[in-house]
N, C-alpha and C positions, 0 to 999 in steps of 0.2 A: 338134578338130585332125585333120588328114588322117592316115589310117592310116600312110602311107609315112613321114611326118615323125616320128610317134611311134616307128615301128620303128627308124628311123635314130638317134633320140635314145637309145632303149634300147640299141641296139647300141653306141653311143658310151659310154654309162654302163657297160655290161658290159665293154667293152674297157678303159676306165680302171680298173675294178675288177680286171680280169685283170692289167694292167701293174703296178698298185699292189701287189697280192699277190705277183706275181713278184719285184718289187724288194725287198719285205720278206723274202721267203723267201731270196733270194740273199744278203741281208745277215746273216741268222740262220744259214743253213746253212754249215757249214765242212766242207771235204773234197771228194772227187771227186763228179762228177755234179751239181754245183750248178745248171747250166743246166737239166737235166732235172727236178730237184726243183722248181725255181722254176716251170717250165712247168706241171707237174702241179698245184701249189698254185694258181697263177693261173687255170688252166683250171677247176678245181673252183669257185673263188670266182665267176668270171664265169658259169659254168653256172647256179649257184643264182640269181644276180641275174636273169639273162636268162629263166630258166624262169618265175619268179613274175611278172615284168613281162609277158612274152608271154602267159602263160595268162590273166591278168586283163585287160590293157589292149589287147592286139592281137587275141586270139581270143575274148575274153569267155567263156572256158570255166569252168564251175563243176562241180567234181567232186562226185558224190553221196556218196562215202565216202572215207575215208582210203586204203583199199585201191585204189580207182579212181585217186586222185591219185598214189599210189605207182607204179601201173602206167603211168600217163600220163608220170610223170617218167622212168621207165625207158625208155619208148619215145622220149621226147624226147632222152634221153641217147644212146640207140642211134643215132638219126638224126644225132646230133652226131659220131659216130665218124669218118665220112668227112670232115666239114667240119673237125674238129679235126686230122686228119692233114694237110689242106691248110695250116692255120694253123701247125702245128708244123714242117712241112717248109719253109715260107717263113721262119719265124723262125730255124731252124737254118741254112738256106742263107745268110741274111743275116749271121748270126753268123760263119760260116766264111768267107764271101766278103769281109767288110769288117773283121772282128775288133774291132768296137767295140760297146759296150753300146747306144749311141744307134741305131746301124744295126740291131742285133738287135731293138730295140723297134720300129723302123720296119718291119722284116719282120713282126713280130708284128701290127702294126696292119693292114698290107696283107693278110696271111693271114686275119686275123679278118674284115676287110671282105668278102673273097671268100667266106669260109665262111658268114657271116651271110646273104649274098645267096642262096646255095644252100639254107641251112637254112630260111629262111622258106618256100620252095617245098615242101620236104619236110614241114615242120610243118603247113602249110595242107592238104596232101593226105593225110597219114598219121597225124598225131598228134592235132590238135585237131578231131577229127570224132567224131560220135556213132556208136557201133557198136551194132548190134542185139543 
């Protein structure tokens, strides 16, 4: 399968995971800050799914030790800080602009799509490379 197609499929899977976990968290969480709690829960779930799929099937990276894998995951997560801010800003912007859950999730999908596009380039250049 072409690499770009796999990457898009994995991004879609991680996006669906993110939205599913956001929805579950927003149904469980009662009280203030529900949007932000659900965004954090969804982001963490999507991050884990995307990391393991990218590492194995996109970059074919094999960690030599658990420590190396942990460091790689931290670097992967760090590269995601910028892209996550794009995603969160888009989702929050759509939530405030349209005031509906469906449009909030539309903003999340749009923000995630842009974020994953940028993230691939960062990961290819800085994360899944061999260091001396």
